[in-house]
Every structure is written in C-alpha cells, then in structure tokens.
C-alpha positions in Angstrom: 6.4 35.8 24.6 2.6 35.9 24.3 0.7 33.7 26.3 -2.6 34.1 25.1 -1.2 33.7 21.5 0.1 30.3 22.8 -3.1 29.3 24.7 -5.4 30.4 21.7 -3.0 28.3 19.2 -3.0 25.3 21.5 -6.7 25.5 21.8 -7.0 25.6 17.8 -4.8 22.5 17.4 -6.0 18.5 17.4 -6.4 17.5 20.9 -3.5 14.7 20.6 -1.2 17.6 19.4 -2.2 20.2 22.0 -1.7 17.7 24.7 1.7 16.7 23.1 3.0 20.2 23.7 1.4 20.9 26.9 3.4 18.0 28.2 6.5 18.6 26.5 9.2 21.1 28.2 9.5 24.3 27.1 13.2 24.7 27.5 15.7 23.8 24.9 16.1 20.3 26.5 19.7 20.6 27.2 20.8 22.8 24.5 22.8 25.9 24.7 19.9 28.2 24.0 19.5 32.1 23.7 16.4 34.1 22.7 18.0 37.5 22.0 17.1 40.6 19.7 18.3 41.2 16.4 19.4 44.4 15.3 16.0 45.2 13.7 14.9 44.8 17.0 12.6 41.4 16.3 13.4 38.2 18.2 15.9 35.5 17.0 17.6 32.4 18.5 21.0 31.3 19.1 21.3 27.4 19.5 24.4 26.0 20.5 26.4 28.7 18.8 24.1 28.6 15.4 21.6 31.4 14.4 18.2 30.1 13.8 17.1 33.0 12.2 19.2 36.1 11.0 21.0 38.3 13.9 20.2 41.4 11.9 16.7 41.3 10.4 14.6 38.0 10.7 11.6 39.4 9.0 13.5 40.5 5.7 15.5 37.4 5.7 11.9 35.5 5.9 10.6 37.9 3.1 13.3 37.1 0.8 12.9 33.4 1.4 9.3 33.3 0.4 9.8 35.5 -2.8 12.1 32.6 -3.9 9.3 30.0 -3.4 6.7 29.0 -6.8 3.5 30.3 -6.5 1.2 30.5 -9.7 -2.1 31.0 -8.3 -3.4 27.5 -8.4 -3.8 25.2 -5.5 -0.2 24.4 -4.1 1.3 22.7 -0.7 4.3 23.6 1.0 5.9 21.1 3.1 8.0 23.0 5.8 10.9 21.1 7.3 11.1 23.2 10.4 10.4 26.9 10.7 12.2 28.1 13.6 10.0 30.3 15.9 7.8 30.7 12.7 8.8 34.1 10.7 8.4 32.6 7.3 4.8 31.0 7.9 2.9 34.7 8.2 4.0 35.3 4.6 3.1 32.2 3.3 -0.2 32.2 4.6 -0.8 35.4 2.9 -0.9 33.5 -0.4 -4.2 32.2 -1.7 -4.8 28.8 -2.6 -1.8 27.3 -0.4 -1.7 24.6 2.1 1.1 24.9 4.6 2.2 21.5 6.4 4.5 22.5 9.3 6.9 19.5 10.2 8.8 20.1 13.5 10.8 17.5 15.6 11.6 20.0 18.4 8.4 20.8 20.7 10.4 23.8 22.3 10.5 25.6 18.7 6.9 25.0 18.3 5.9 26.7 21.6 8.2 29.4 21.0 6.6 30.0 17.4 3.1 29.7 18.9 3.9 32.2 21.6 4.9 34.9 19.1 2.5 34.4 16.3 -1.5 34.0 16.4 -1.9 30.8 14.0 -5.1 29.6 15.5 -7.2 31.0 12.6 -5.2 28.9 10.0 -5.0 26.0 12.4 -9.0 25.5 12.5 -9.7 26.5 8.8 -6.7 23.9 7.8 -5.0 26.2 5.8 -1.6 25.7 8.3 -1.4 22.0 9.9 1.2 21.1 12.3 3.0 17.8 12.2 4.9 16.8 15.0 5.3 14.0 17.8 4.8 10.2 17.1 3.3 8.6 13.6 4.5 11.5 11.4 4.0 9.5 8.3 0.3 8.9 9.2 -0.2 12.7 10.1 1.4 13.5 6.9 -0.7 11.1 5.0 -4.1 12.4 6.4 -2.8 16.1 5.8 -2.7 15.8 2.3 -5.8 13.5 2.0 -8.0 15.1 -0.9 -5.0 16.8 -2.3 -3.6 14.2 -4.6 -3.4 16.7 -7.7 -1.4 19.6 -5.8 2.1 20.5 -6.4 4.1 20.1 -3.3 7.3 22.2 -2.5 9.8 20.9 0.0 10.8 23.9 2.1 13.7 23.4 4.2 14.3 26.0 7.0 18.3 26.7 6.6 18.8 27.7 10.1 17.3 24.8 11.8 19.4 22.5 9.1 22.4 24.2 10.2 21.5 23.5 13.9 20.3 20.0 13.7 20.6 18.5 10.1 20.2 14.9 10.7 16.8 15.3 12.4 15.4 17.6 9.7 16.9 15.3 7.1 15.2 12.4 8.8 11.8 14.3 8.3 12.8 14.8 4.5 13.3 11.0 4.4 9.8 10.2 5.9 7.9 12.6 3.7 9.5 11.2 0.3 9.0 7.6 1.8 5.1 8.6 2.3 4.8 10.2 -0.9 6.4 7.5 -2.9 4.4 4.8 -1.1 1.3 7.0 -1.6 2.0 7.0 -5.5 2.9 3.2 -5.8 -0.4 2.4 -3.7 -2.6 4.6 -6.1 -0.9 3.5 -9.3 -1.6 -0.3 -8.5 -4.9 0.6 -7.3 -5.9 2.4 -10.7 -3.7 -0.2 -12.8 -5.6 -3.4 -11.4 -9.1 -2.1 -10.4 -10.5 -3.9 -13.2 -8.6 -7.0 -13.2 -8.9 -7.8 -9.3 -12.5 -7.2 -10.0 -12.3 -9.9 -12.8 -10.4 -12.6 -11.1 -12.5 -12.6 -8.1 -15.4 -12.9 -10.2 -13.9 -15.9 -12.4 -12.1 -17.4 -9.5 -15.6 -18.1 -7.5 -16.2 -21.6 -9.2 -13.0 -23.3 -8.4 -12.7 -21.4 -5.0 -16.1 -22.8 -3.9 -14.2 -26.0 -3.6 -11.5 -24.8 -1.6 -10.8 -24.7 2.2 -10.4 -21.7 4.5 -7.1 -20.6 5.3 -7.9 -20.4 8.5 -7.8 -24.1 8.7 -3.8 -23.7 8.8 -3.6 -21.0 11.6 -2.1 -22.9 14.5 -1.4 -26.1 12.5 2.5 -25.9 12.6 2.8 -25.3 16.2 6.5 -25.7 17.3 7.9 -25.9 13.8 10.3 -24.3 11.8 9.0 -22.9 8.2 10.9 -21.6 5.5 9.6 -19.1 2.9 11.5 -19.4 -0.5 11.4 -16.1 -2.3 12.5 -15.8 -6.0 15.4 -13.2 -5.5 18.5 -13.3 -7.6 20.6 -15.5 -4.6 17.7 -18.2 -4.2 19.5 -20.7 -6.5 22.6 -20.3 -4.5 20.7 -21.4 -1.5 19.4 -24.9 -3.1 22.2 -27.0 -1.6 21.2 -26.2 1.8 17.3 -26.4 1.1 18.3 -29.9 -0.3 20.5 -31.1 2.5 18.3 -29.9 5.4 14.8 -30.7 3.7 13.4 -32.9 6.0 13.4 -30.5 8.9 11.3 -28.2 7.9 7.9 -26.9 6.2 8.6 -25.1 3.0 6.3 -22.2 1.8 7.2 -21.0 -1.5 5.9 -18.3 -3.3 4.6 -18.9 -6.6 7.4 -17.2 -8.5 10.0 -19.3 -6.8 8.3 -22.8 -8.0 10.2 -23.3 -11.1 13.3 -22.5 -9.8 12.8 -24.9 -6.7 11.6 -27.9 -9.0 14.4 -27.5 -11.6 16.7 -28.6 -8.8 14.2 -31.0 -7.3 13.1 -29.3 -4.5 9.4 -29.7 -4.0 7.6 -27.1 -1.8 4.7 -28.2 0.8 2.8 -25.0 0.3 2.7 -22.6 -2.7 1.5 -18.8 -2.2 0.1 -16.8 -5.0 -1.4 -13.6 -5.0 -0.3 -11.8 -8.1 -3.3 -10.9 -10.4 -1.5 -10.9 -13.7 -1.8 -13.6 -16.1 1.6 -13.8 -16.7 1.8 -15.4 -13.2 -0.2 -18.5 -14.1 3.1 -19.7 -16.0 4.9 -20.4 -12.9 2.4 -23.4 -12.0 1.4 -24.5 -15.8 4.0 -27.4 -15.7 4.2 -28.1 -11.8 3.1 -31.7 -10.8 4.4 -32.0 -7.6 2.8 -32.2 -4.3 2.2 -28.8 -3.1 -1.0 -27.3 -2.1 -1.9 -23.9 -3.2 -2.6 -21.0 -0.8 -4.7 -18.5 -3.1 -5.6 -15.1 -3.0 -8.9 -14.5 -4.4 -7.7 -11.8 -6.7 -4.8 -13.5 -8.2 -5.2 -14.5 -11.6 -8.2 -17.0 -12.4 -5.9 -18.6 -15.2 -3.8 -20.6 -12.5 -7.0 -22.2 -11.4 -7.7 -23.4 -14.7 -4.3 -25.0 -15.7 -4.0 -28.8 -17.1 -1.4 -29.3 -14.9 -0.4 -27.4 -11.8 -1.7 -27.4 -8.1 -5.6 -27.4 -8.4 -6.6 -27.8 -4.8 -5.8 -25.7 -1.6 -6.5 -23.2 0.6 -8.2 -19.9 -0.2 -7.8 -16.5 1.8 -10.2 -13.5 2.4 -10.2 -10.5 0.8 -10.4 -6.7 1.7 -12.5 -6.4 -1.4 -16.4 -6.6 -1.0 -16.9 -9.2 -4.1 -15.4 -11.7 -1.9 -18.7 -11.6 0.3 -20.4 -13.5 -2.4 -18.4 -16.6 -1.4 -18.1 -15.8 2.5 -21.6 -15.7 2.8 -21.8 -19.4 1.8 -19.0 -20.6 4.3 -19.5 -22.4 7.4 -17.0 -20.1 9.2 -14.4 -17.9 8.9 -12.5 -17.9 6.0 -9.3 -16.1 7.7 -7.3 -12.9 6.5 -3.6 -13.0 6.2 -1.8 -9.6 6.9 0.0 -8.3 3.3 2.6 -5.6 2.7 2.5 -5.5 -1.0 4.4 -8.4 -2.4 3.5 -12.3 -2.2 6.7 -12.9 0.2 5.2 -10.5 3.0 1.8 -12.3 2.8 4.0 -16.0 2.8 5.8 -14.9 6.0 2.6 -13.6 7.8 1.0 -16.9 7.1 3.8 -18.9 8.5 3.7 -17.1 12.0 -0.3 -17.8 11.7 0.3 -21.1 11.3 2.2 -21.3 14.5 5.6 -21.9 13.4 8.4 -21.7 16.1 10.7 -19.9 13.4 10.0 -18.5 10.0 13.2 -18.2 7.6 13.6 -16.1 4.8 15.5 -17.4 1.7 16.1 -15.5 -1.6 14.6 -12.3 -0.2 17.5 -10.1 -1.7 15.2 -7.0 -2.1 18.2 -5.9 -4.1 19.6 -6.5 -7.8 22.3 -9.1 -6.6 25.1 -9.6 -8.9 23.3 -7.3 -11.3 20.4 -9.9 -11.9 16.7 -8.6 -11.7 15.4 -12.3 -10.8 16.7 -15.5 -9.6 18.1 -17.9 -12.7 15.4 -20.3 -13.5 12.7 -17.6 -13.1 9.5 -17.6 -15.6 10.6 -14.2 -16.7 14.4 -15.4 -17.6 13.2 -18.4 -19.0 10.6 -16.8 -21.3 13.7 -14.6 -22.9 14.6 -18.1 -24.6 11.6 -17.1 -26.7 12.2 -13.8 -27.2 16.0 -13.4 -27.9 17.0 -12.3 -31.4 19.9 -10.6 -32.7 18.4 -7.0 -31.6 17.2 -8.2 -28.3 19.1 -9.9 -25.7 18.4 -11.1 -22.4 21.2 -8.9 -21.1 19.1 -6.0 -22.5 15.9 -7.0 -20.9 17.9 -7.2 -17.4 19.5 -3.9 -17.9 15.9 -2.4 -18.4 14.9 -4.1 -15.2 17.4 -2.6 -13.2 16.9 0.8 -14.6 12.9 0.6 -14.6 12.8 2.8 -11.4 15.5 5.2 -9.9 18.3 3.2 -8.5 19.0 3.5 -4.5 21.7 2.1 -2.3 21.2 -0.3 0.3 23.8 -2.1 3.0 24.2 -5.8 3.1 24.7 -7.8 6.1 28.7 -7.7 5.7 28.0 -3.8 4.9 28.7 -4.6 1.2 26.6 -2.2 -1.0 23.8 -3.4 -3.2 21.6 -1.7 -5.8 17.7 -1.6 -5.1 14.9 0.5 -6.2 11.8 2.3 -4.0 9.5 -0.3 -4.8 11.9 -3.1 -2.8 12.5 -0.6 0.1 8.8 -0.6 0.7 8.8 -4.1 1.0 12.1 -4.0 3.2 10.7 -1.5 5.4 7.7 -3.5 6.0 9.6 -6.6 7.1 11.8 -4.2 9.5 8.6 -2.8 10.9 7.0 -6.2 11.7 10.2 -8.3 12.7 10.0 -7.5 16.4 6.9 -9.2 17.0 7.3 -12.0 14.7 10.0 -15.0 14.9 11.3 -14.1 11.5 15.1 -15.0 10.5 16.9 -14.2 7.5 18.9 -16.8 5.7 19.1 -15.0 2.4 23.1 -15.4 1.3 23.1 -12.0 -0.3 21.2 -8.5 -0.6 19.7 -6.1 1.7 20.2 -6.3 5.1 16.8 -6.4 7.3 17.3 -4.1 10.4 16.2 -5.7 13.4 15.9 -9.2 12.1 18.5 -11.7 13.1 20.7 -13.1 10.2 21.9 -16.5 10.1 22.6 -19.6 8.1 21.3 -23.0 7.5 24.0 -24.9 9.2 23.5 -22.9 12.5 20.0 -23.0 12.4 19.6 -27.2 11.2 22.3 -28.7 12.5 21.0 -31.0 15.2 22.4 -34.2 16.9 20.6 -37.4 15.5 17.7 -37.3 17.8 17.1 -33.9 17.2 17.1 -34.1 13.7 14.8 -37.4 13.9 12.1 -35.8 16.3 11.8 -32.6 13.8 11.6 -34.9 10.6 8.4 -36.4 12.4 6.9 -33.0 13.2 7.2 -31.9 9.7 5.8 -35.5 8.5 3.0 -35.2 10.7 2.0 -31.6 9.9 2.2 -32.5 6.3 -0.1 -35.5 6.7 -2.7 -33.1 8.7 -2.6 -30.3 6.2 -3.5 -32.7 3.4 -6.1 -34.2 5.9 -8.0 -30.8 6.0 -8.7 -30.9 2.1 -10.4 -34.0 2.6 -13.0 -32.8 5.4 -16.7 -33.2 4.6 -19.0 -31.5 4.4 -17.5 -28.7 1.9 -16.9 -25.4 3.4 -18.8 -23.3 0.8 -22.3 -24.2 -0.3 -22.1 -24.4 -3.9 -26.1 -24.5 -4.0 -26.3 -21.4 -2.1 -23.5 -19.7 -4.4 -25.2 -20.2 -7.2 -28.4 -18.8 -5.8 -26.6 -15.7 -4.6 -25.1 -15.0 -8.0 -28.3 -15.4 -9.5 -29.6 -12.7 -7.3 -26.6 -10.6 -7.5 -27.1 -10.6 -11.5 -30.8 -9.8 -11.0 -30.1 -6.8 -8.9 -27.6 -5.5 -10.9 -30.1 -5.6 -13.7 -32.4 -3.3 -12.1 -29.7 -1.1 -10.8 -28.2 -0.4 -14.1 -31.6 1.0 -15.2 -31.2 3.4 -12.1 -27.8 4.6 -12.7 -28.3 5.0 -16.5 -30.9 7.7 -15.4 -28.6 9.2 -12.9 -25.9 9.5 -15.8 -28.5 11.2 -18.3 -29.7 13.7 -15.8 -26.1 14.4 -14.3 -24.9 15.3 -17.8 -27.8 17.1 -18.4 -27.1 19.6 -15.2 -23.4 19.4 -16.5 -24.1 20.8 -20.1 -26.3 23.7 -18.3 -23.5 24.9 -16.3 -21.0 24.7 -18.8 -23.0 26.7 -21.1 -24.0 29.0 -18.8 -27.6 28.2 -20.1 -29.5 27.4 -17.0 -33.1 27.3 -17.3 -34.0 28.0 -13.5 -37.5 25.8 -14.0 -36.0 22.9 -15.6 -32.7 23.0 -13.6 -34.6 23.0 -10.4 -36.5 19.9 -11.8 -33.1 18.1 -12.6 -31.7 18.9 -9.4 -34.7 17.5 -7.7 -34.7 14.4 -9.5 -30.8 14.0 -8.9 -31.5 14.2 -5.4 -34.0 11.6 -5.5 -31.6 9.4 -7.7 -28.6 9.6 -5.4 -30.9 8.7 -2.5 -32.1 5.5 -4.4 -28.3 4.6 -5.1 -26.8 5.4 -1.7 -29.5 2.8 -0.2 -28.0 -0.2 -2.4 -25.1 -0.2 -0.3 -24.4 -3.8 -1.0 -24.3 -3.3 -4.6 -22.3 0.0 -4.2 -19.7 -1.9 -2.3 -19.2 -4.8 -5.1 -19.3 -2.1 -7.9 -16.4 0.0 -5.9 -13.9 -2.2 -6.8 -13.9 -1.6 -10.5 -14.1 2.4 -10.4 -11.5 3.2 -7.8 -9.8 5.6 -10.4 -13.2 7.4 -10.4 -13.5 7.4 -6.6 -9.9 8.9 -6.1 -10.9 11.4 -8.7 -13.5 12.4 -6.3 -11.8 12.2 -3.0 -8.4 12.7 -3.5 -8.1 14.8 -6.6 -6.1 11.9 -8.4 -5.3 11.8 -12.0 -6.4 14.7 -14.7 -10.5 14.0 -15.2 -11.2 17.3 -14.5 -10.0 20.2 -16.6 -8.7 23.5 -15.5 -12.3 25.1 -16.2 -13.7 22.6 -13.9 -11.3 22.8 -11.3 -12.1 26.9 -11.3 -15.6 26.7 -11.4 -16.9 24.8 -8.4 -20.5 24.4 -9.9 -19.2 22.8 -12.9 -16.5 20.7 -11.1 -19.1 19.1 -8.6 -21.5 18.4 -11.7 -18.6 16.9 -13.5 -17.7 14.5 -10.6 -21.4 13.5 -10.2 -21.4 12.6 -13.9 -18.1 10.6 -13.6 -19.4 8.8 -10.6 -22.8 7.6 -12.6 -21.0 6.9 -16.0 -18.4 4.6 -13.8 -21.1 2.8 -12.0 -22.9 2.0 -15.2 -19.6 0.7 -16.6 -19.2 -1.2 -13.4 -22.7 -2.6 -13.5 -22.5 -3.6 -17.0 -18.6 -5.6 -16.7 -19.8 -7.0 -13.1 -23.0 -8.5 -14.5 -21.3 -9.9 -17.4 -18.1 -11.4 -15.4 -20.9 -12.9 -12.8 -22.8 -14.3 -15.6 -19.9 -16.1 -17.1 -18.9 -17.3 -13.3 -22.3 -18.8 -12.9 -22.5 -20.8 -16.1 -19.1 -22.4 -15.1 -20.2 -22.9 -11.7 -23.1 -24.9 -12.7 -21.2 -26.6 -15.2 -18.7 -27.9 -12.2 -19.6 -31.6 -11.1 
C-alpha cells in the first residue's frame, strides 16, 4: 500500500466522496479478506474464498480483458461495475477520447485501489469519475452530462461479480434505469417542445378566467380522496366506486372520465395534463358537474369544446411562458409535483388538498389481462370507427403491448404481469414518494407498489351509520366549498394587464427578430469560412467582433430568451448534451467548426422560435380581446 497515493487520490476527488471514503472503514467489513502476492509478484485479493483478481498474473488478466473492449478512436464511455483494486483502470486510461465511470459499492475496495495506483491526474481532468455512496443515479446522471451521443460500454468486473453478484447487479439496474429515464425525458422534451409552447400560448385567454390551484390546497382536510386512473382494471372497480360514492371526493384523470361516466359515476374533479389533441376527446361529450384541474401545457382544444368542463383551476408550470399569466395574478398560482403521468400529478394534488387518505384505483401499471387500456377508454372506442377486415382492435391492442420491450412485474398476490419500461418509471415514482404521503392502493389487479399499503373498498369505507353520515356531510361541504371558489370576485387574473403584457411581448419579439436574424447571418458567414478553410484574417476578425457584440445583446434579453427556450429544446440539447445528430463527423472532429455550427444552430433556432411565438401570441391576443 502507498499512503501518499491514497492521500493524493482523496484530495483530487469531490469533497463529499473524499469525506465518505475517509469516514468509511478500510477493513473488509467482516468479510474473510486476504491481500496476497500472485505468482507474478503483483498484489491480488481473496475474499470469502473468491479470487478478485488472478492468483497468477493480475496485470496480464487485465490487459487481456481490456483488449476485448471496443475502441475505434471516437469518443466512448466505459462504465465499470466494480474494478477490484483497479488493475483494469490504468490500461483503459491509456486510450484516447474515453471517459471511465467507476461504480463501486464497497469503500474498502476503493481505498485499496487508491492506495495502489495514482489516479489523481485523471480524477482532476474528469477522464476518470468515481461513483459510490448515496444517490448513485444522480451521480451517474451528472457524470454523463454533455456526453449524450457517446457510446457506452458496460464493463462488469468478473472477480467482483463472482464474489457479490447481487450488489453489482444492483449497480447495473441503477444504470439501466437512469439511461432509460434520460432517454425517455429527452425524447419527450424534444417531441413535445413545440406543442407545449403552442398550448401555453393558445390557452392564455381561457386560463385568464380560471382560478389558481392553490385555492384547493388544504381544502379537503381530514377527507378521503379517490384517484381514478384509466388502467385496464378500472372497470372492475366500478361497483365499489358506486356503492361508496358519497364517502369520498373523486379526482379522475381525464383518460378515465368516459369509463366512469359510462357507468353513471361523475367525478368531482378532472385532471388534464396531456398536450396531445387526442386527449380533448376524453372530455368532448362530458356534461357532468366535474371541475377541471388544468395544466397550461395541456391541449388547448379541451378548453374550446362545445360540451365538456369549461371552468376550473389552473396549475403553474416550469416553462417560462407561463410568466405571462403569472405576472397578472393576485397571488401564487400553485405548483403540483409531477412524475411524468397525469396519475402522479393527481396523487400529489390530493395530498396538497389535505386529504386524510388518498386511494388509487385503476393504477395497474401493467397490461392486465392482456389489455393496454381499460374497456371504454377513448382509444378503445375510436377503434369502432377504424376497424376493418384488415385491421382489428385485437391487432391494435397487440401493437400497444409490444411498442416497447416487455418486462415482468409482480402483483400483490405474487402473480406475474407484463409491463414495460415506461410504466416502471411511474411505478418507481410512486414507490419513492409513498413514504411521506398517505397513499393506499385499491387497484384490483396489476403491479404491486412496494411500500404502499394495499387494501380494498370494503375495509376502507365500511362504516357504522353515524360514521358514514359524518363522512357524507364532510364530502358535501367540501364540494360546495370548491364550487364557491370558482365564483370568487374579483378575478384572480387581470385580463387588461394580460392583454397589455402580450402586446408588449409581441412588440419586443419583433425587435428581437432583427437582432437574431443578424446573428444567424454572421454565424453562417463564420461557419462557411472555417468549413472552406478560406479565412480572410481581416473580415474574419470583424465577423468575430460583430458576433461577440450580438451575443452580448442577445444574452441581455434574459426574459425573451427564457420564453423562447421552450421551443428550441432540441437545439439546446445539441449544444449542452451532444444530443441527436445535428453535428456531422467533420464538425465533431474540427473543434472550431463544431463551435461555429452550434452558434449557427442556436441563432437559426432562436429565429424560428421568435417567429412562431410571435405568431401564436398574436392569435392568442385576438382571442383574448374577443372574449367577453
């Protein structure tokens, strides 16, 4: 062991990791542990009878293993699940254009490696990143930031896995989950960037007449709220929903509304967050008393239906465009935590409303009984119009089941269900948040939510006569209070001020468009000079100076840039994460050309976003001025 190596390595690590390793014991934590010399004279380890490295020649073993790993000279990430005392790492570090992420669950092994090899230079440069301790998924996410297009090689360390396979498999699962979640989030962001911006702009006139969701916070103190989701088993819970209907407040996700109303069950609140136009069809024939809880990015068509809920509460949004509405409010709109699906929003809202208990129904998170949707869902009903001799609803259901790779998940009775990665993300969200929330799962079938109490309607809602009466009174009182909130005067949002702010924003965008267009022209000129290798020192210097001035002016328009950023997420991710294939191989290899291309992409994206946002706000202004 070399104490000077250990000290240097610890000093080069982030402070939280250095402190973690210094506070952890350097022993093998109770394992039968021997550090011995191999036949070649190099150190090796034996733990619980398992050789972590070769007992003959650890270096030769490492060289052979590294030779099998892919390396084509382009940027690449090696993700190590264990490395023993680190023999493989120096050989990987010799390769150009590689980043090594080293995940290790056992601190004593890390200390052994850091005492044998001096990695300090590579820790400081970022070529080698250690991931251990708490919040492994967050550490891994930070480590790959800016490397979105680099291929990743998973590298399990054979000896470590032979010793404690379950611990290293857990690391692999964490990595797979993080990368899948990142892919889903990036795909969602880039897929919906323009439709989110469009919906917020087009929703402004109608939302100016809504109340803030903060009006509902704490309003259901001591009550029971049932969240109706649209999983395949929802229809099978209808009898219980009807039997105990007066004893709870019913908050339905919009996708569940047609199913509920087809059985005569009318929700008290309806939550809508999906930006796609199809979601408006869940509400188009609704004529009940349910009040809408509306995310500003949800499809604007829902607020323009002849039938359907046209009054309700609006939530805040993380997207800067909502500032146009927030600035005209008389208080906080209110934020609702979200986990990627409308059901996660609904459960969070029920908790914010002060519910004593929140029950989930139809939250299968699986393809229960081979179904992708509950019977009666809009996607099912639409098939009545689409079915033909060559296209049957069974084929559609089959395609839904196999749209993503299938996974297996256990139910509450240890039965097995088919699910997919997307639903597993939502499953984990509920499991991660259930400890601090009063959530109970009443879903009849489907995936088990670990850590969440599983129950049934009879147990939760069977009261004596007095208890049932008291609960009924509490529910009715809360319903009346919610309806009274919608009638409060004056309006929460100032329509006159909103009109003025939109007009000012449109005017600012017109001026900004001139500057951004100029930036696009100059950056294109710089790019072409570098690409053709025809740089005129004088004109090139003038262009760079002009570009610096434009960059400075654009950066000062912070408010406008925030508003416009929603519509150019793909461009932003290209610049910050290396996402997508906007850059050619030539541009990736030529640093100057790559920088010039990113500048060009940014200004072209900004100009497109300026034009589209100005056009959408102009339409929204016209509609706002037309509403009485």
